[in-house]
C-alpha positions as a LaTeX table, in Angstrom:
\begin{tabular}{lrrr}
\hline
Residue & $x$ (\AA) & $y$ (\AA) & $z$ (\AA) \\
\hline
Unk1 & 8.24 & $-26.07$ & $-2.00$ \\
Unk2 & 8.28 & $-24.92$ & 1.61 \\
Unk3 & 6.71 & $-26.79$ & 4.48 \\
Unk4 & 3.35 & $-25.72$ & 5.90 \\
Unk5 & 3.32 & $-22.82$ & 8.36 \\
Unk6 & 0.68 & $-23.03$ & 11.11 \\
Unk7 & 0.92 & $-19.29$ & 11.85 \\
Unk8 & $-0.59$ & $-18.35$ & 8.50 \\
Unk9 & $-4.25$ & $-17.93$ & 7.60 \\
Unk10 & $-4.92$ & $-21.66$ & 7.25 \\
Unk11 & $-3.52$ & $-24.54$ & 9.29 \\
Unk12 & $-1.65$ & $-25.91$ & 6.25 \\
Unk13 & $-0.72$ & $-23.02$ & 3.96 \\
Unk14 & 1.55 & $-24.24$ & 1.14 \\
Unk15 & 4.33 & $-22.03$ & $-0.25$ \\
Unk16 & 6.32 & $-22.13$ & $-3.45$ \\
Unk17 & 10.02 & $-21.48$ & $-2.78$ \\
Unk18 & 11.97 & $-19.68$ & $-5.53$ \\
Unk19 & 15.56 & $-18.48$ & $-5.60$ \\
Unk20 & 15.77 & $-14.76$ & $-6.37$ \\
Unk21 & 18.58 & $-12.24$ & $-5.86$ \\
Unk22 & 20.61 & $-14.94$ & $-4.16$ \\
Unk23 & 17.91 & $-15.51$ & $-1.55$ \\
Unk24 & 15.00 & $-17.90$ & $-0.99$ \\
Unk25 & 11.55 & $-16.36$ & $-1.35$ \\
Unk26 & 8.35 & $-18.05$ & $-0.20$ \\
Unk27 & 5.27 & $-17.31$ & $-2.32$ \\
Unk28 & 2.06 & $-18.32$ & $-0.48$ \\
Unk29 & $-0.62$ & $-20.16$ & $-2.44$ \\
Unk30 & $-4.36$ & $-19.61$ & $-2.15$ \\
Unk31 & $-6.52$ & $-22.55$ & $-3.23$ \\
Unk32 & $-9.69$ & $-22.42$ & $-5.32$ \\
Unk33 & $-11.26$ & $-25.81$ & $-4.71$ \\
Unk34 & $-14.47$ & $-26.78$ & $-6.60$ \\
Unk35 & $-15.39$ & $-29.00$ & $-3.66$ \\
Unk36 & $-15.39$ & $-26.05$ & $-1.28$ \\
Unk37 & $-18.86$ & $-24.68$ & $-0.37$ \\
Unk38 & $-17.60$ & $-21.13$ & $-1.10$ \\
Unk39 & $-16.03$ & $-22.08$ & $-4.42$ \\
Unk40 & $-18.07$ & $-19.71$ & $-6.61$ \\
Unk41 & $-17.54$ & $-16.81$ & $-4.21$ \\
Unk42 & $-13.76$ & $-17.37$ & $-4.03$ \\
Unk43 & $-13.46$ & $-17.88$ & $-7.78$ \\
Unk44 & $-15.37$ & $-14.66$ & $-8.50$ \\
Unk45 & $-13.24$ & $-12.70$ & $-6.03$ \\
Unk46 & $-9.95$ & $-13.98$ & $-7.45$ \\
Unk47 & $-11.11$ & $-13.37$ & $-11.02$ \\
Unk48 & $-11.87$ & $-9.74$ & $-10.11$ \\
Unk49 & $-8.38$ & $-9.39$ & $-8.66$ \\
Unk50 & $-6.88$ & $-10.97$ & $-11.78$ \\
Unk51 & $-8.80$ & $-8.58$ & $-14.05$ \\
Unk52 & $-7.57$ & $-5.58$ & $-12.02$ \\
Unk53 & $-4.02$ & $-7.02$ & $-12.11$ \\
Unk54 & $-4.06$ & $-7.09$ & $-15.89$ \\
Unk55 & $-5.04$ & $-3.39$ & $-15.94$ \\
Unk56 & $-2.21$ & $-2.38$ & $-13.63$ \\
Unk57 & 0.87 & $-4.52$ & $-14.31$ \\
Unk58 & 3.14 & $-5.91$ & $-13.03$ \\
Unk59 & 0.72 & $-8.30$ & $-11.41$ \\
Unk60 & 0.40 & $-8.87$ & $-7.69$ \\
Unk61 & $-0.89$ & $-12.45$ & $-8.08$ \\
Unk62 & $-1.18$ & $-15.25$ & $-10.64$ \\
Unk63 & $-3.42$ & $-18.20$ & $-11.44$ \\
Unk64 & $-1.14$ & $-21.23$ & $-11.60$ \\
Unk65 & $-3.40$ & $-24.25$ & $-12.08$ \\
Unk66 & $-3.20$ & $-27.33$ & $-9.89$ \\
Unk67 & 0.33 & $-26.88$ & $-8.49$ \\
Unk68 & $-0.48$ & $-29.06$ & $-5.49$ \\
Unk69 & $-1.35$ & $-31.96$ & $-7.80$ \\
Unk70 & $-4.66$ & $-32.64$ & $-6.08$ \\
Unk71 & $-6.11$ & $-34.21$ & $-9.24$ \\
Unk72 & $-9.41$ & $-32.46$ & $-8.43$ \\
Unk73 & $-11.12$ & $-31.32$ & $-11.60$ \\
Unk74 & $-11.11$ & $-27.52$ & $-11.81$ \\
Unk75 & $-8.77$ & $-27.08$ & $-8.84$ \\
Unk76 & $-6.55$ & $-23.96$ & $-9.11$ \\
Unk77 & $-3.82$ & $-22.34$ & $-7.05$ \\
Unk78 & $-3.21$ & $-18.59$ & $-6.87$ \\
Unk79 & 0.31 & $-17.30$ & $-6.17$ \\
Unk80 & 0.23 & $-14.21$ & $-3.95$ \\
Unk81 & 3.31 & $-12.13$ & $-4.83$ \\
Unk82 & 2.14 & $-9.30$ & $-2.53$ \\
Unk83 & 2.58 & $-11.63$ & 0.48 \\
Unk84 & 5.93 & $-13.18$ & $-0.54$ \\
Unk85 & 8.59 & $-13.24$ & 2.20 \\
Unk86 & 12.38 & $-13.77$ & 2.11 \\
Unk87 & 13.68 & $-16.58$ & 4.33 \\
Unk88 & 16.99 & $-18.20$ & 5.21 \\
Unk89 & 17.74 & $-21.57$ & 3.69 \\
Unk90 & 17.64 & $-23.38$ & 7.03 \\
Unk91 & 13.93 & $-22.52$ & 7.43 \\
Unk92 & 12.93 & $-24.03$ & 4.08 \\
Unk93 & 11.66 & $-27.62$ & 4.06 \\
Unk94 & 10.24 & $-29.86$ & 1.39 \\
Unk95 & 6.50 & $-29.71$ & 0.99 \\
Unk96 & 4.75 & $-33.07$ & 1.08 \\
Unk97 & 1.13 & $-33.89$ & 0.32 \\
Unk98 & $-1.11$ & $-36.18$ & 2.36 \\
Unk99 & 0.56 & $-39.17$ & 0.73 \\
Unk100 & 3.93 & $-37.81$ & 1.88 \\
Unk101 & 5.02 & $-37.25$ & $-1.71$ \\
Unk102 & 7.50 & $-34.43$ & $-2.25$ \\
Unk103 & 5.95 & $-31.94$ & $-4.66$ \\
Unk104 & 8.17 & $-30.10$ & $-7.14$ \\
Unk105 & 6.85 & $-27.21$ & $-9.22$ \\
Unk106 & 7.09 & $-27.62$ & $-12.98$ \\
Unk107 & 10.17 & $-25.85$ & $-14.36$ \\
Unk108 & 8.12 & $-23.67$ & $-16.71$ \\
Unk109 & 5.74 & $-22.59$ & $-13.92$ \\
Unk110 & 8.67 & $-21.95$ & $-11.59$ \\
Unk111 & 10.36 & $-19.70$ & $-14.16$ \\
Unk112 & 7.10 & $-17.77$ & $-14.60$ \\
Unk113 & 6.64 & $-17.30$ & $-10.85$ \\
Unk114 & 10.24 & $-16.14$ & $-10.40$ \\
Unk115 & 9.98 & $-13.64$ & $-13.26$ \\
Unk116 & 6.68 & $-12.15$ & $-12.11$ \\
Unk117 & 7.83 & $-11.93$ & $-8.49$ \\
Unk118 & 11.01 & $-10.10$ & $-9.58$ \\
Unk119 & 8.95 & $-7.54$ & $-11.54$ \\
Unk120 & 6.59 & $-7.04$ & $-8.61$ \\
Unk121 & 9.43 & $-6.53$ & $-6.12$ \\
Unk122 & 11.21 & $-4.03$ & $-8.38$ \\
Unk123 & 8.03 & $-1.95$ & $-8.59$ \\
Unk124 & 7.45 & $-2.09$ & $-4.83$ \\
Unk125 & 11.07 & $-1.06$ & $-4.24$ \\
Unk126 & 10.28 & 2.16 & $-6.13$ \\
Unk127 & 7.51 & 2.83 & $-3.56$ \\
Unk128 & 4.77 & 2.23 & $-6.12$ \\
Unk129 & 1.54 & 0.26 & $-5.77$ \\
Unk130 & 0.83 & $-2.20$ & $-8.56$ \\
Unk131 & $-1.54$ & $-4.99$ & $-9.54$ \\
Unk132 & $-5.07$ & $-5.02$ & $-8.15$ \\
Unk133 & $-3.77$ & $-3.25$ & $-5.03$ \\
Unk134 & $-2.56$ & $-0.27$ & $-7.08$ \\
Unk135 & $-5.77$ & $-0.11$ & $-9.13$ \\
Unk136 & $-8.10$ & $-0.10$ & $-6.12$ \\
Unk137 & $-5.89$ & 2.36 & $-4.23$ \\
Unk138 & $-5.97$ & 4.71 & $-7.23$ \\
Unk139 & $-9.77$ & 4.51 & $-7.40$ \\
Unk140 & $-9.98$ & 5.20 & $-3.68$ \\
Unk141 & $-7.79$ & 8.31 & $-4.03$ \\
Unk142 & $-10.06$ & 9.64 & $-6.78$ \\
Unk143 & $-13.09$ & 9.15 & $-4.54$ \\
Unk144 & $-11.41$ & 10.99 & $-1.68$ \\
Unk145 & $-10.32$ & 13.84 & $-3.96$ \\
Unk146 & $-13.85$ & 14.38 & $-5.27$ \\
Unk147 & $-15.62$ & 14.00 & $-1.92$ \\
Unk148 & $-17.96$ & 17.02 & $-1.42$ \\
Unk149 & $-16.89$ & 17.86 & 2.14 \\
Unk150 & $-13.49$ & 18.52 & 3.68 \\
Unk151 & $-11.93$ & 16.50 & 6.47 \\
Unk152 & $-12.76$ & 18.91 & 9.29 \\
Unk153 & $-16.30$ & 19.38 & 8.06 \\
Unk154 & $-16.76$ & 15.64 & 7.94 \\
Unk155 & $-15.48$ & 15.31 & 11.48 \\
Unk156 & $-17.85$ & 17.99 & 12.74 \\
Unk157 & $-20.76$ & 16.26 & 10.99 \\
Unk158 & $-19.87$ & 12.88 & 12.47 \\
Unk159 & $-19.20$ & 14.15 & 15.98 \\
Unk160 & $-21.89$ & 16.83 & 16.20 \\
Unk161 & $-24.07$ & 14.96 & 18.71 \\
Unk162 & $-21.03$ & 13.68 & 20.60 \\
Unk163 & $-19.56$ & 17.17 & 21.01 \\
Unk164 & $-22.94$ & 18.50 & 22.15 \\
Unk165 & $-23.11$ & 15.75 & 24.76 \\
Unk166 & $-19.57$ & 16.48 & 25.95 \\
Unk167 & $-20.40$ & 20.18 & 26.28 \\
Unk168 & $-23.49$ & 19.39 & 28.38 \\
Unk169 & $-21.40$ & 17.10 & 30.58 \\
Unk170 & $-18.80$ & 19.83 & 31.14 \\
Unk171 & $-21.47$ & 22.37 & 32.05 \\
Unk172 & $-23.09$ & 19.91 & 34.47 \\
Unk173 & $-19.71$ & 19.20 & 36.05 \\
Unk174 & $-18.90$ & 22.92 & 36.40 \\
Unk175 & $-22.27$ & 23.61 & 37.99 \\
Unk176 & $-21.77$ & 20.78 & 40.46 \\
Unk177 & $-18.32$ & 22.14 & 41.32 \\
Unk178 & $-19.75$ & 25.63 & 41.89 \\
Unk179 & $-22.47$ & 24.23 & 44.16 \\
Unk180 & $-19.86$ & 22.31 & 46.14 \\
Unk181 & $-17.70$ & 25.44 & 46.51 \\
Unk182 & $-20.70$ & 27.50 & 47.61 \\
Unk183 & $-21.66$ & 24.86 & 50.13 \\
Unk184 & $-18.10$ & 24.79 & 51.51 \\
Unk185 & $-18.01$ & 28.60 & 51.72 \\
Unk186 & $-21.25$ & 28.70 & 53.72 \\
Unk187 & $-19.95$ & 25.96 & 55.99 \\
Unk188 & $-16.80$ & 27.94 & 56.69 \\
Unk189 & $-18.83$ & 31.08 & 57.42 \\
Unk190 & $-21.04$ & 29.18 & 59.86 \\
Unk191 & $-17.98$ & 27.77 & 61.61 \\
Unk192 & $-16.46$ & 31.24 & 61.88 \\
Unk193 & $-19.70$ & 32.66 & 63.24 \\
Unk194 & $-19.96$ & 29.89 & 65.82 \\
Unk195 & $-16.37$ & 30.51 & 66.89 \\
Unk196 & $-16.99$ & 34.20 & 67.30 \\
Unk197 & $-20.19$ & 33.55 & 69.24 \\
Unk198 & $-18.39$ & 31.10 & 71.54 \\
Unk199 & $-15.65$ & 33.64 & 72.20 \\
Unk200 & $-18.10$ & 36.44 & 72.89 \\
Unk201 & $-20.13$ & 34.27 & 75.25 \\
Unk202 & $-17.06$ & 33.02 & 77.07 \\
Unk203 & $-15.77$ & 36.46 & 77.94 \\
Unk204 & $-17.40$ & 39.88 & 77.56 \\
Unk205 & $-15.63$ & 41.91 & 74.88 \\
Unk206 & $-15.01$ & 45.60 & 74.82 \\
Unk207 & $-16.36$ & 47.65 & 71.96 \\
Unk208 & $-12.93$ & 47.66 & 70.32 \\
Unk209 & $-12.77$ & 43.84 & 70.53 \\
Unk210 & $-16.26$ & 43.47 & 69.06 \\
Unk211 & $-15.32$ & 45.74 & 66.14 \\
Unk212 & $-12.09$ & 43.76 & 65.57 \\
Unk213 & $-14.02$ & 40.47 & 65.59 \\
Unk214 & $-16.58$ & 41.87 & 63.15 \\
Unk215 & $-13.80$ & 43.09 & 60.85 \\
Unk216 & $-12.16$ & 39.63 & 60.98 \\
Unk217 & $-15.41$ & 37.93 & 59.95 \\
Unk218 & $-15.90$ & 40.43 & 57.12 \\
Unk219 & $-12.33$ & 39.87 & 55.87 \\
Unk220 & $-12.83$ & 36.11 & 55.83 \\
Unk221 & $-16.08$ & 36.47 & 53.91 \\
Unk222 & $-14.53$ & 38.88 & 51.40 \\
Unk223 & $-11.54$ & 36.54 & 50.88 \\
Unk224 & $-13.90$ & 33.61 & 50.30 \\
Unk225 & $-15.91$ & 35.63 & 47.76 \\
Unk226 & $-12.74$ & 36.72 & 45.92 \\
Unk227 & $-11.45$ & 33.13 & 45.74 \\
Unk228 & $-14.79$ & 31.91 & 44.37 \\
Unk229 & $-14.88$ & 34.64 & 41.69 \\
Unk230 & $-11.28$ & 33.93 & 40.66 \\
Unk231 & $-12.05$ & 30.22 & 40.33 \\
Unk232 & $-15.06$ & 30.93 & 38.11 \\
Unk233 & $-13.00$ & 33.31 & 35.94 \\
Unk234 & $-10.31$ & 30.65 & 35.47 \\
Unk235 & $-12.93$ & 28.07 & 34.47 \\
Unk236 & $-14.53$ & 30.48 & 32.00 \\
Unk237 & $-11.12$ & 31.31 & 30.47 \\
Unk238 & $-10.29$ & 27.61 & 30.09 \\
Unk239 & $-13.65$ & 27.03 & 28.38 \\
Unk240 & $-12.96$ & 29.93 & 25.97 \\
Unk241 & $-9.49$ & 28.55 & 25.16 \\
Unk242 & $-10.93$ & 25.11 & 24.45 \\
Unk243 & $-13.55$ & 26.65 & 22.16 \\
Unk244 & $-10.91$ & 28.66 & 20.28 \\
Unk245 & $-8.71$ & 25.57 & 19.87 \\
Unk246 & $-11.47$ & 23.64 & 18.02 \\
Unk247 & $-10.81$ & 23.36 & 14.25 \\
Unk248 & $-12.87$ & 25.59 & 12.05 \\
Unk249 & $-13.46$ & 25.16 & 8.33 \\
Unk250 & $-14.72$ & 27.83 & 5.98 \\
Unk251 & $-17.69$ & 26.82 & 3.87 \\
Unk252 & $-17.99$ & 27.49 & 0.18 \\
Unk253 & $-21.16$ & 28.98 & $-1.32$ \\
Unk254 & $-24.00$ & 26.50 & $-1.40$ \\
Unk255 & $-23.24$ & 25.09 & 2.05 \\
Unk256 & $-20.35$ & 22.88 & 0.96 \\
Unk257 & $-17.02$ & 23.12 & 2.67 \\
Unk258 & $-13.96$ & 24.22 & 0.75 \\
Unk259 & $-10.89$ & 22.12 & 0.17 \\
Unk260 & $-10.18$ & 18.49 & $-0.26$ \\
Unk261 & $-9.89$ & 15.89 & 2.41 \\
Unk262 & $-6.25$ & 14.91 & 3.16 \\
Unk263 & $-5.59$ & 11.58 & 1.65 \\
Unk264 & $-5.74$ & 8.65 & 4.03 \\
Unk265 & $-7.93$ & 10.53 & 6.48 \\
\hline
\end{tabular}
């Protein structure tokens, strides 16, 4: 057996070490202790997994009895093949109980664990899901395939209020930007008018100079108006592009969307 690893789920997770394919493999054990306050809950959960395992072999776990030799009536250990890890020999240490006794797995149990782990690993190597993991994954895929709304339709339904809020925020931001631009334009016009007034008051202008000054003010105002209109057109075009880029999904008769949701989405 391997020594306890503090980085695992519990502070003293025991492992069974088996030799397989010329390498050491550590199989973590999960305990079902009758003295634990959650005993019935844990037992029920593991029994469900075991039942699903038997429907989708090779198994992903195994009930192994009291491997840890706790001598607690009803105590059981569960070998978790789906969490087994290969390790180098130098990282494997003898497992000792609280009495510092070195625990050795019974030869018959060890042969069973090695055989079942080998079958599980061969199946996983073929990129297949097996045991209770494969059964539940298969049921989940069936649920996804028969779901009455496609992926994009589901997203629109979930994010309807959020998208409406984002749209209102964008409109509010655009309106604020337009008000700021209008305010800046008026400020520039007032500054130009004051400059022209100061010039005219400082020195009398001829009629030609007055006309030239008036034309200059008009040009500045026209340029400002053109820039403002161009900015608004660009913003409107960006808004249209964003709207066209949003995913659309055709709906089937009856209000339901066509297609199936991509698996895993």
